[in-house]
N, C-alpha and C positions, 0 to 999 in steps of 0.2 A: 504494500500500500504506500502511496506517495503522500507523506505528511508535509505540511507547510511550515510548521514550527516545532522544534524539539525543545521541550521544557525540562530543565535539569534541576533535580532536587537532591541535595546531600542530606542524608538521614542519620541522626544519632540521638537516641533516647528522646524521641518527640511523640510518644504514643498519644498524649493528651491533646496535641495540636494538629497532627498531620491530617486528620479528617477534614477540618475546616479549610486547610490549604488545598487539599485535593478537590473538595466540593467547589472551590472557587475556580479551579481549572475546568471542571465538568460544566459549570454554568456559563462559560464564556460565550458571548454572542458570536464569536468567530466560528463556533462549531467544535465540539469536543472531538469529533472524528478527524478533524484536520490537525490535531495536536498529537505529537509523540511525547509521552511522559516517561522520562528515564530517571529512576530512583536508585541511588547507591547507598546502601546501608554500611556505615562505618563501625561495624562490630558493636551494635547496640546491645545493651544488657536488659532492656525492657522488651515490650512486644512490638516495637517498631518494625523489625524485620518481618514478622508474621503479617503485619498489616499491609506492607507493600507487596508481599507475596500474594495476598488475596486480591489486591488491585490488579496485579499482573495476570492472575488466573482468570479474573472476571472480565477484563477489558483487553482486547487485542492490540490496542495502541499504548499499553502500559508495560513497562519492562523493569524488572527488579534485579539488582546485582548486589552481592554481599562481599565485603572485605573481611578476611579472616582475623586481622588484628587492627585495633583502633589506631588511626593515624594522628589523632589529636587536633585536627582542624579540617575544614571543609575542602581544602585545596585538592588533595588526592582524589577524594570521591568525585569532585567536579571534573577533574581531568579524565577519570575513568568514564564518566558519563559522556563527555564530549567525544571521546574516541568511539563511542557506540552510536552517536547521533547520525541520523540519515537525512534530516530536513535541511533546506537551504538556509534557514535562520535558526538562531539559538536564543532562548530566553532562560532566565534563572528564577527560581523561587525558593526561598528558605522555608522550611516546612512549618515554622511558627509564625509566618506571615501569610497574607492571602491577597489575591488579585482583585481589583475592581472588575466588574462584569465585562467591560468592553476593552480591557487591557490589551489582549492579543490582537483583536481586530484593529484597534487604533494604531498600535505600533507597526503591525504588518503592513497596513495600507500606506503608512508614511514611508517606511523603508523600501517597500516595493515600488512605490510611485517615484521616489527620488533616485532609486538605484544607488544608494550610498551604503557605507559600512556600519553605521550605528545610529540609532534613534533612541531617545530616552525622555522620560517625563519625571514627575514628582511623586511624592508619597504622602500618605496621611499617617501620622504617628498616634499611637494609642497606648495608654497606660492606666490601669485601674479604672477602666470604663470611661476615661476622659480622652477624647480625640481632638487633634488639632491638625490643620493643614500646614505642612512645612512651608515656611515663609521664605521665598527667594526674591523678595522685592528689591533687595540690594543689587541683584544681577542686572547688568547692562551690556549693551553691545549686541553683536550678531548672534542669533540663535540658530542660524544655518550657515555653516562654514565649510569650505573645501578642505581646509586643514586647520589644526589646532592653533597655528600661529595667527590666524585671523581674529581669534578671541580667546586668549589664554585664561580668561575668567571662568571658562567652562570647567577648568581643572579644579576650581574652588567649589563646584557643586557636589552634592553627595555622590560618593563613589559606589553606593549600594547597587548591587547587580539586579535586584528584582524589578527595577523600573526600566530595564534596557533590553533592546533587541539588537543582535549583532549577526552579520553574515558569517556563516560557518566556514566557507572557503577562504574568507579573509583571515580568520584565525589560523587555519591550516597553512596558508601561504606565508604568513609572517611568524609561524611557529610560536604563537602566543599561548601560554598555558599558565596555570596557577603555581606559584612557588609554594612548596609543601611545608607544613609544620611551623608556620609563623603566624601570629595575629596580623591582621591587616592585609592579607593577601588579596582581598577584593580590590583595594586601592592600587596595588602594584599592577594587577591584571588590567584594571581600567586605564591606568596611565599608559601602559603598553598599547592598548587599543587606541586611545586618543592620539598618541604620538605617531602611530602608523596609519590611522584612518584617512581615507580619501572620501570625504563627505561625512559630516557630523551634524545631526539636527537635534535640538533641544526643544521640547514642548512645554513652555513655562506655565501654561494654563491647564495642563492635563494631569490628573492624579492617576497613577498606574496601579499602585498597590497600597496596602495597609501594613505598616511596620508595627509589630507588637513588641513593646519593651518588656523584657523578662529579666527579673533580678538574677536568675540562675545562668544567664548568658555568659559565655566565656569572657566577653568584653566588659562585663560588669563585675567580675571577680578578679581583683588584682593580686597576683602572686609574683614572686621573684622570677619564676619561669616565664610568666607573662611579660614582665619588664624586659627580660633577656630577649625573648622572641620579638617583642615590639621594637627594640633598638636594632635588631638585625634587619627588620623590615624597613625601618627609617633609613638605614645605610643603603639598602637596595634601592629605595626610592631616590636617594641622593645620587647614586651611581647612574640610575636611569636618566635623570635630568642631565647629567654630564654626557652620557652616551648620545643623547639626542640634541645636544647643544642648547639646553634650556636652563643653564645654571642661574641665569638672571632671575628666574621665577621661583627658585627653590626657597627663597626667604619667606614668601607668603605661605608656602606649604608647611614649612617648619613652624611658623607662627600659628597657623590654624590647628596643627596637631598639638602644639603647646597648650592651647585652650581646652583641647579634648582630654589630654592625659593628666595634667596637673590636678584637676578636681578629683580624679579617680585616686591619685596618690594621696592627696590631702585627706580624703575621707576613707582611706583604706584601713586595713587592720594592721599595717606595719606600726609597731609600737616600741621597738627596741633600737638601741644604738647600733647593734650588730646588723639588724635588718636594713637600716638606712645607710649604713656604710656600703652594703652590697648594692642597694638601689642607686646610690650616687656613683659608685664605681661603674655600673652598667650604663648610666646615663651621662657619663662625663663628656664624651665626644659631642653628644647632642646638645648638652647645656652650653658648652663652649661655642658651638656653631651658632646658637641663638644669640649669644652675647656678641659674637663677631658680626652678626647681621643686625644688631641693635633691636632684636625682637623682644617684646615683652607681652605678657598676657593681657587680656582685654579688661579685666576689672582689678580693683585695688587689692582685694583679698589675695588673689592669685599672684599679683605683682610682688607682694610682700613674701609670699611663700617661695616664689622663684628666686628672690634675692637670697633667702636663707639657703636654698639648695645650691645656688651659684657659689656661695661662700663656704659650702660644706659645714655649716654651723648646725651640727646634728642636735646639740643640746636644745637650741632654740627652735629647731624644726619640730621636735617632739613637743615642746611647750606650746608652740603655735597650733599644732594639730589638736592638742587637748582643748585649747581655748575655742577653736573653731568647731570641733565636734560637740562640745558641751553647749554651744550657743546657736546651733542650727544655722551655720554659715555667716552669722553676724556676731560682732563683739559688742556687748552692751555695758559690761561692768569692768572698771579698771581697778586692778589690785596692784600691790607693789611689784609682783612678778610680771604683770602685764606692762607696767611702766618700764621695767628693766628691758623687756623685749622691745618696746617702742624705741627706747634710746639706742638699743643695739642696731635696729633697722635704720635709724637716722645716720648712724656712722657708716653704714653701707651706702646710703645715699650720698654722703659727703665724699666717699671714695669714687663716686660716679660709676659704680658697677651697674646699677640700675637707677634711673632718676624717677622720683616720685613727687617732687615739689612738696606741697603741703597736704598731700592726700593721706599721709599717715595719720594725721590728726582726725581726719574724717572717719577713718576706720576705728581708731581707738577713742571713741567719744563716750 
């Protein structure tokens, strides 16, 4: 049978979510029969594997594959799925998210009409039954470009895969695949696509899928292993920019990731001197690069935290974490200890490692 789109789903311990994701594929206005659904189980320990086997048994356009050993990330399962794909176009769906009903039809019509390599739209984010449309009002410039140099701001949009459709032969021709066993492989994959694509179209007014925030997601559980893998990913991204002659733009990428990663570390479970010594050792190159680029986080709380990390002031890092965690992201009460911390931060400002002007007093009010 000739399918029009191959939808790739990496599966790992998602038994309570996968049905909703699968139903969103079945209900596509594009026609379920036009879709090839390729599911790769990454050695799940729950009933996820059995669920996808049932789908494969009951539907001739669904295919289930199983990895013997868990790979630790979605990269290898996605690569396996791509190798089995037979359609001219590929889409992705994480099994804890779900498509809008017209997602496939909308993206297929656009990429087929324009005969380009990638088309993508936006997402709706939901957490605890509260949904919001991701706001990209800041985005400006061309939404349809022949190559990424015509509007590099496209790289600042969400790298999430579920909102994108990509030509399969384009991926094969350029040998683009997922880097295994590191967090953030989605971003690296998408950068490779954008840097090589001939024809990119962004649909700023179209919502393609719903992203479901899960506390148990790997990106929301920060460990030393996660930090190690994340920093490897950052270095790969940096090398990619050098490879494609885009070093001038890496500053913005680093700054954006700084705003993503620092809150996770600030409110993580890291609580000892030994743990933070390892965190700072892993992040040393990345921190120095941000200082070299004069990058700083977007809000005052994170600026102060980044200053402490840049100075490897572990004693005050731990103190600041306690203050922030106990006051739900804001500091309301000044104690002698807090005043000492404020004075310490002012000395960092005087050294011009990071400049805050009078913002410190606004935080410690």
